[in-house]
C-alpha positions in Angstrom: 83.8 34.5 -150.4 85.3 37.7 -148.7 88.2 37.1 -151.0 86.1 36.1 -154.9 84.0 38.2 -155.0 85.6 42.0 -155.7 87.0 40.2 -158.9 84.2 37.2 -160.0 82.3 41.5 -159.1 85.0 42.7 -161.0 84.9 39.7 -164.1 81.1 40.3 -164.2 81.3 44.1 -165.2 83.8 43.2 -167.8 80.2 41.3 -169.3 82.7 37.9 -168.2 79.9 35.0 -166.7 81.0 33.2 -163.9 80.2 30.2 -162.4 81.4 29.7 -159.0 81.3 25.8 -157.1 80.4 24.6 -153.8 80.7 28.4 -152.3 78.4 30.8 -151.1 79.1 33.9 -153.1 75.2 34.8 -153.7 75.5 37.8 -150.5 77.5 39.8 -152.7 77.7 38.4 -155.9 74.5 37.7 -156.8 74.8 37.2 -160.5 77.1 34.9 -160.7 76.0 31.8 -161.0 76.5 29.1 -158.0 76.4 25.6 -158.7 77.0 23.0 -155.4 76.3 18.8 -154.6 74.4 17.9 -152.7 76.2 17.5 -149.7 73.1 16.1 -147.9 71.9 13.8 -150.0 75.8 12.6 -150.4 75.5 11.9 -146.3 72.1 10.0 -146.0 72.9 7.5 -149.0 76.3 6.5 -146.9 74.6 7.3 -143.5 71.1 4.2 -145.3 73.7 2.3 -146.0 75.8 2.7 -142.1 71.9 2.2 -140.8 70.6 -1.3 -143.1 74.5 -2.8 -142.5 74.7 -2.3 -138.2 71.6 -1.1 -136.9 70.3 1.5 -134.1 71.6 2.1 -130.9 74.7 0.9 -131.6 78.6 2.7 -130.5 79.9 5.2 -133.4 82.8 6.9 -133.7 82.8 10.4 -136.0 86.3 12.0 -138.0 85.1 15.4 -139.8 86.3 18.4 -139.3 84.0 22.0 -138.8 84.1 24.9 -140.8 84.2 23.6 -144.6 81.1 23.9 -146.1 80.8 21.0 -147.7 81.7 18.8 -144.2 79.5 21.4 -142.0 76.3 20.1 -144.4 77.1 16.6 -144.3 77.2 17.4 -140.5 74.4 18.2 -140.4 73.0 15.7 -141.6 75.4 13.4 -139.3 73.3 14.9 -135.8 70.4 14.1 -137.9 70.9 10.9 -138.0 72.7 10.0 -134.5 70.0 11.1 -133.1 67.1 9.1 -135.4 69.5 6.1 -134.9 70.0 6.4 -130.8 73.5 6.1 -132.4 76.4 7.4 -129.3 78.8 9.1 -130.6 82.1 8.1 -128.3 84.2 10.0 -130.7 84.6 12.9 -133.2 88.0 13.8 -134.2 90.3 14.8 -137.7 92.0 17.9 -139.1 92.4 19.5 -142.3 95.7 20.1 -144.0 97.9 19.8 -146.8 98.4 16.1 -145.7 94.4 15.3 -143.5 94.7 11.7 -144.0 97.9 11.0 -143.0 97.8 14.0 -140.0 94.5 13.2 -138.9 95.1 8.7 -138.6 97.3 9.0 -135.7 94.0 11.2 -134.1 91.7 8.0 -135.3 94.0 5.7 -134.2 94.4 7.5 -130.3 90.1 7.7 -130.3 90.6 3.7 -131.3 92.4 3.1 -128.4 90.5 5.1 -126.1 87.0 3.4 -127.8 87.7 0.1 -129.3 83.6 -1.0 -128.9 82.7 1.4 -131.6 80.7 -0.7 -134.5 81.6 2.2 -137.0 82.7 5.9 -138.5 81.9 7.8 -140.4 84.5 10.1 -142.4 82.4 12.3 -144.6 85.7 13.5 -147.0 87.5 10.2 -148.0 91.0 11.7 -147.1 89.4 11.5 -143.9 88.1 7.9 -144.5 91.7 7.2 -145.6 93.4 8.6 -142.1 89.6 6.4 -140.5 91.8 3.2 -142.3 94.7 4.1 -141.7 94.4 3.6 -138.2 92.0 0.8 -138.0 95.3 -0.5 -140.0 97.5 0.4 -136.8 94.3 -1.0 -134.0 94.8 -4.8 -135.5 92.9 -5.6 -132.3 89.5 -4.1 -134.5 90.1 -6.2 -137.4 87.2 -7.2 -139.0 85.4 -4.8 -136.1 84.9 -1.6 -137.0 83.1 -0.9 -140.7 83.9 2.4 -142.2 81.7 4.9 -144.5 82.5 7.5 -146.4 82.3 10.0 -149.2 83.5 11.3 -151.7 85.0 8.7 -154.6 88.0 8.4 -156.8 90.5 5.9 -158.4 91.8 5.6 -155.4 89.5 5.0 -153.1 87.8 2.1 -155.3 90.7 0.2 -154.9 90.9 0.7 -150.9 87.1 -0.3 -150.8 87.7 -3.3 -152.7 91.1 -4.8 -151.0 90.4 -8.2 -149.0 88.6 -7.8 -146.1 88.2 -3.7 -146.4 86.5 -2.4 -143.6 85.5 0.5 -145.8 82.2 -0.2 -147.3 80.3 2.4 -148.2 81.3 6.2 -149.5 78.4 8.7 -151.4 78.6 10.6 -154.1 76.5 13.3 -156.3 76.3 14.8 -159.1 76.7 18.3 -159.1 73.3 20.7 -158.7 
């Protein structure tokens, strides 16, 4: 918001309508229209499925990155589910770079080697889900033992999810509100 507000306010003063997606800008540019997807709903949709699939009191892993607004909103829901479902989070890892999937995969692989008894992993961004799939491929001893739950969707994601024996069993997506 700090870098966007001067330009947004200049555009608004010039009579240009501005719509901002998924950035908290209302404090510094209250006349801009802000829209976002429901990240809480997106997270709860897939985590409800995770509860149905694995149940309560299970060991789980978490692949996420703090400091990114949509991922932070999904994180809040995750923390609520971990507590409510008595899941034991064995690891939390992830990074956000120009190559998130490639750069996160070794981190998840190492976490899986140290914690091979997870029933499921929640990775609330499709690039983090792809990293998790790659990490599972690097740990063939876990084939068929770990389910992956994500967020966001693309054609490439659908192909990965529908591949034979894919551990990526569910993803959450919503329309912008």
